[in-house]
KOLSE-385661 format. One record per residue: residue in three letters; x, y, z of N, C-alpha, C in turn. Coordinates in steps of 0.02 Angstrom, whole numbers, plus 50000, padded with zeros to 5 digits. Example, Ala and Ser with C-alpha at 12.3 -4.5 7.8 and 13.67 -1.06 7.14 Angstrom:
REM KOLSE-385661
+------+-------+-------+-------+-------+-------+-------+-------+-------+-------+
: tilo :   n_X :   n_Y :   n_Z :  ca_X :  ca_Y :  ca_Z :   c_X :   c_Y :   c_Z :
+------+-------+-------+-------+-------+-------+-------+-------+-------+-------+
:  ALA : 50660 : 49716 : 50390 : 50615 : 49775 : 50390 : 50660 : 49835 : 50390 :
:  SER : 50642 : 49888 : 50354 : 50684 : 49947 : 50357 : 50645 : 50002 : 50394 :
+------+-------+-------+-------+-------+-------+-------+-------+-------+-------+
This chain:
REM KOLSE-385661
+------+-------+-------+-------+-------+-------+-------+-------+-------+-------+
: tilo :   n_X :   n_Y :   n_Z :  ca_X :  ca_Y :  ca_Z :   c_X :   c_Y :   c_Z :
+------+-------+-------+-------+-------+-------+-------+-------+-------+-------+
:  UNK : 54207 : 54604 : 55010 : 54265 : 54644 : 54996 : 54243 : 54716 : 54981 :
:  UNK : 54284 : 54763 : 55002 : 54269 : 54833 : 54989 : 54287 : 54853 : 54918 :
:  UNK : 54265 : 54912 : 54899 : 54279 : 54938 : 54833 : 54351 : 54962 : 54829 :
:  UNK : 54380 : 54955 : 54770 : 54448 : 54979 : 54760 : 54446 : 55055 : 54756 :
:  UNK : 54496 : 55086 : 54783 : 54501 : 55158 : 54781 : 54538 : 55177 : 54717 :
:  UNK : 54508 : 55222 : 54679 : 54539 : 55243 : 54616 : 54600 : 55287 : 54631 :
:  UNK : 54654 : 55272 : 54596 : 54716 : 55310 : 54603 : 54724 : 55352 : 54540 :
:  UNK : 54749 : 55412 : 54547 : 54762 : 55454 : 54489 : 54811 : 55419 : 54442 :
:  UNK : 54796 : 55417 : 54377 : 54842 : 55386 : 54330 : 54909 : 55423 : 54324 :
:  UNK : 54913 : 55483 : 54350 : 54974 : 55522 : 54347 : 55023 : 55504 : 54403 :
:  UNK : 54999 : 55469 : 54453 : 55042 : 55451 : 54510 : 55073 : 55383 : 54498 :
:  UNK : 55139 : 55381 : 54499 : 55176 : 55319 : 54488 : 55164 : 55269 : 54545 :
:  UNK : 55142 : 55208 : 54529 : 55136 : 55157 : 54581 : 55205 : 55141 : 54609 :
:  UNK : 55209 : 55132 : 54673 : 55273 : 55117 : 54706 : 55300 : 55051 : 54682 :
:  UNK : 55366 : 55048 : 54675 : 55400 : 54985 : 54664 : 55394 : 54946 : 54730 :
:  UNK : 55383 : 54880 : 54727 : 55376 : 54842 : 54789 : 55436 : 54849 : 54836 :
:  UNK : 55495 : 54860 : 54807 : 55555 : 54869 : 54848 : 55550 : 54930 : 54893 :
:  UNK : 55516 : 54981 : 54870 : 55507 : 55041 : 54910 : 55466 : 55026 : 54973 :
:  UNK : 55412 : 54989 : 54964 : 55371 : 54970 : 55022 : 55410 : 54925 : 55069 :
:  UNK : 55447 : 54878 : 55041 : 55488 : 54834 : 55083 : 55539 : 54874 : 55123 :
:  UNK : 55573 : 54919 : 55089 : 55628 : 54956 : 55120 : 55604 : 55007 : 55172 :
:  UNK : 55549 : 55040 : 55158 : 55527 : 55094 : 55202 : 55479 : 55073 : 55257 :
:  UNK : 55441 : 55019 : 55245 : 55389 : 55001 : 55294 : 55396 : 54929 : 55319 :
:  UNK : 55396 : 54882 : 55273 : 55390 : 54812 : 55292 : 55451 : 54787 : 55331 :
:  UNK : 55510 : 54794 : 55304 : 55570 : 54769 : 55338 : 55582 : 54805 : 55404 :
:  UNK : 55578 : 54872 : 55406 : 55588 : 54905 : 55471 : 55539 : 54881 : 55525 :
:  UNK : 55478 : 54864 : 55505 : 55428 : 54842 : 55553 : 55445 : 54775 : 55584 :
:  UNK : 55488 : 54736 : 55550 : 55506 : 54671 : 55577 : 55560 : 54675 : 55631 :
:  UNK : 55599 : 54729 : 55629 : 55655 : 54736 : 55675 : 55715 : 54695 : 55654 :
:  UNK : 55711 : 54663 : 55596 : 55767 : 54622 : 55571 : 55811 : 54664 : 55525 :
:  UNK : 55874 : 54644 : 55520 : 55919 : 54677 : 55473 : 55901 : 54653 : 55403 :
:  UNK : 55922 : 54692 : 55354 : 55912 : 54671 : 55284 : 55949 : 54606 : 55269 :
:  UNK : 56007 : 54599 : 55299 : 56045 : 54537 : 55289 : 56007 : 54477 : 55316 :
:  UNK : 55976 : 54485 : 55373 : 55936 : 54431 : 55403 : 55875 : 54416 : 55360 :
:  UNK : 55843 : 54467 : 55335 : 55785 : 54456 : 55291 : 55806 : 54418 : 55229 :
:  UNK : 55862 : 54438 : 55199 : 55888 : 54402 : 55139 : 55902 : 54329 : 55156 :
:  UNK : 55932 : 54318 : 55213 : 55947 : 54249 : 55234 : 55883 : 54209 : 55241 :
:  UNK : 55833 : 54237 : 55274 : 55770 : 54202 : 55284 : 55733 : 54190 : 55218 :
:  UNK : 55742 : 54236 : 55171 : 55711 : 54227 : 55105 : 55748 : 54176 : 55062 :
:  UNK : 55810 : 54163 : 55080 : 55851 : 54117 : 55040 : 55876 : 54149 : 54976 :
:  UNK : 55888 : 54215 : 54979 : 55915 : 54252 : 54922 : 55978 : 54288 : 54945 :
:  UNK : 56018 : 54310 : 54898 : 56079 : 54346 : 54916 : 56060 : 54416 : 54941 :
:  UNK : 56105 : 54443 : 54981 : 56095 : 54512 : 55004 : 56092 : 54559 : 54945 :
:  UNK : 56135 : 54547 : 54895 : 56136 : 54591 : 54836 : 56069 : 54590 : 54800 :
:  UNK : 56039 : 54531 : 54793 : 55973 : 54527 : 54761 : 55923 : 54567 : 54800 :
:  UNK : 55922 : 54559 : 54866 : 55875 : 54598 : 54907 : 55889 : 54672 : 54899 :
:  UNK : 55952 : 54693 : 54904 : 55968 : 54764 : 54898 : 55948 : 54792 : 54830 :
:  UNK : 55955 : 54752 : 54777 : 55934 : 54774 : 54710 : 55858 : 54783 : 54706 :
:  UNK : 55821 : 54738 : 54737 : 55748 : 54745 : 54739 : 55730 : 54807 : 54779 :
:  UNK : 55760 : 54816 : 54837 : 55744 : 54873 : 54880 : 55758 : 54939 : 54845 :
:  UNK : 55810 : 54941 : 54803 : 55829 : 55001 : 54767 : 55790 : 55010 : 54702 :
:  UNK : 55747 : 54962 : 54685 : 55709 : 54966 : 54623 : 55750 : 54950 : 54561 :
:  UNK : 55810 : 54922 : 54570 : 55852 : 54904 : 54513 : 55833 : 54836 : 54485 :
:  UNK : 55797 : 54797 : 54524 : 55776 : 54730 : 54502 : 55703 : 54722 : 54520 :
:  UNK : 55664 : 54692 : 54475 : 55593 : 54681 : 54491 : 55584 : 54623 : 54540 :
:  UNK : 55526 : 54622 : 54570 : 55506 : 54564 : 54610 : 55483 : 54511 : 54561 :
:  UNK : 55521 : 54458 : 54555 : 55505 : 54402 : 54510 : 55454 : 54357 : 54544 :
:  UNK : 55423 : 54312 : 54507 : 55377 : 54264 : 54539 : 55411 : 54224 : 54595 :
:  UNK : 55474 : 54205 : 54585 : 55509 : 54166 : 54636 : 55520 : 54207 : 54700 :
:  UNK : 55540 : 54270 : 54691 : 55550 : 54314 : 54749 : 55482 : 54330 : 54781 :
:  UNK : 55431 : 54340 : 54740 : 55364 : 54355 : 54766 : 55339 : 54298 : 54811 :
:  UNK : 55349 : 54236 : 54790 : 55329 : 54179 : 54832 : 55366 : 54179 : 54898 :
:  UNK : 55430 : 54195 : 54896 : 55469 : 54197 : 54958 : 55446 : 54253 : 55004 :
:  UNK : 55434 : 54312 : 54975 : 55409 : 54368 : 55015 : 55341 : 54352 : 55045 :
:  UNK : 55298 : 54323 : 55004 : 55231 : 54305 : 55027 : 55232 : 54256 : 55084 :
:  UNK : 55278 : 54209 : 55081 : 55285 : 54160 : 55136 : 55313 : 54192 : 55199 :
:  UNK : 55366 : 54232 : 55191 : 55397 : 54263 : 55249 : 55350 : 54312 : 55284 :
:  UNK : 55316 : 54353 : 55246 : 55274 : 54404 : 55276 : 55201 : 54384 : 55282 :
:  UNK : 55183 : 54324 : 55258 : 55117 : 54296 : 55269 : 55061 : 54326 : 55227 :
:  UNK : 55079 : 54361 : 55173 : 55026 : 54392 : 55133 : 55019 : 54362 : 55063 :
:  UNK : 55057 : 54311 : 55048 : 55052 : 54278 : 54983 : 55091 : 54313 : 54929 :
:  UNK : 55113 : 54276 : 54881 : 55153 : 54302 : 54827 : 55116 : 54348 : 54779 :
:  UNK : 55051 : 54338 : 54771 : 55013 : 54377 : 54723 : 55014 : 54452 : 54738 :
:  UNK : 55014 : 54468 : 54802 : 55016 : 54539 : 54822 : 55078 : 54572 : 54793 :
:  UNK : 55135 : 54540 : 54799 : 55198 : 54568 : 54777 : 55202 : 54570 : 54700 :
:  UNK : 55175 : 54519 : 54667 : 55175 : 54519 : 54594 : 55128 : 54572 : 54566 :
:  UNK : 55070 : 54580 : 54596 : 55024 : 54632 : 54573 : 55054 : 54701 : 54580 :
:  UNK : 55088 : 54713 : 54636 : 55120 : 54777 : 54646 : 55174 : 54789 : 54593 :
:  UNK : 55213 : 54738 : 54578 : 55265 : 54744 : 54527 : 55234 : 54756 : 54459 :
:  UNK : 55180 : 54719 : 54443 : 55147 : 54727 : 54379 : 55118 : 54797 : 54370 :
:  UNK : 55088 : 54824 : 54421 : 55061 : 54892 : 54418 : 55116 : 54943 : 54404 :
:  UNK : 55172 : 54934 : 54439 : 55229 : 54978 : 54430 : 55256 : 54973 : 54358 :
:  UNK : 55265 : 54912 : 54334 : 55292 : 54901 : 54267 : 55245 : 54927 : 54212 :
:  UNK : 55180 : 54914 : 54220 : 55131 : 54935 : 54170 : 55128 : 55012 : 54166 :
:  UNK : 55130 : 55045 : 54223 : 55129 : 55118 : 54224 : 55187 : 55146 : 54183 :
:  UNK : 55246 : 55117 : 54192 : 55304 : 55140 : 54154 : 55298 : 55123 : 54080 :
:  UNK : 55274 : 55064 : 54064 : 55266 : 55043 : 53995 : 55217 : 55088 : 53958 :
:  UNK : 55163 : 55108 : 53991 : 55113 : 55152 : 53961 : 55143 : 55219 : 53941 :
:  UNK : 55194 : 55240 : 53975 : 55226 : 55304 : 53961 : 55283 : 55298 : 53910 :
:  UNK : 55306 : 55237 : 53898 : 55362 : 55227 : 53852 : 55340 : 55204 : 53782 :
:  UNK : 55284 : 55169 : 53779 : 55264 : 55136 : 53717 : 55206 : 55172 : 53685 :
:  UNK : 55213 : 55190 : 53622 : 55159 : 55221 : 53584 : 55121 : 55166 : 53549 :
:  UNK : 55060 : 55154 : 53570 : 55019 : 55102 : 53540 : 54963 : 55132 : 53496 :
:  UNK : 54967 : 55197 : 53483 : 54914 : 55231 : 53445 : 54906 : 55205 : 53374 :
:  UNK : 54958 : 55175 : 53345 : 54954 : 55150 : 53276 : 54924 : 55080 : 53271 :
:  UNK : 54909 : 55049 : 53328 : 54879 : 54982 : 53328 : 54803 : 54989 : 53328 :
:  UNK : 54772 : 54964 : 53275 : 54699 : 54967 : 53271 : 54669 : 54910 : 53310 :
:  UNK : 54625 : 54923 : 53357 : 54593 : 54870 : 53396 : 54549 : 54827 : 53351 :
:  UNK : 54545 : 54762 : 53365 : 54499 : 54718 : 53329 : 54428 : 54732 : 53351 :
:  UNK : 54382 : 54725 : 53305 : 54311 : 54734 : 53319 : 54277 : 54666 : 53319 :
:  UNK : 54233 : 54655 : 53366 : 54197 : 54592 : 53368 : 54152 : 54586 : 53307 :
:  UNK : 54147 : 54525 : 53280 : 54106 : 54514 : 53219 : 54033 : 54513 : 53236 :
+------+-------+-------+-------+-------+-------+-------+-------+-------+-------+
């Protein structure tokens, strides 16, 4: 496996819905309604994910991974990176003292 490319911590990781909406779904030639049908989710759920209003849950990640052949972990990792980036900017953890090994 190759080395991971470092990304600037100032750049927001894309929400998985953005990738789905701009690259993945258009590459299939299928309508969003058809993709939702094949995933077994409502169109509204898919549209909410695509708009970044809803996260990719483990259940949706498994469905995406099966449909697109890349596995659910890819979609969950992308969602986790997006969520963690936002949490790091919202939560002040400076008052928590780290534990020291004995």
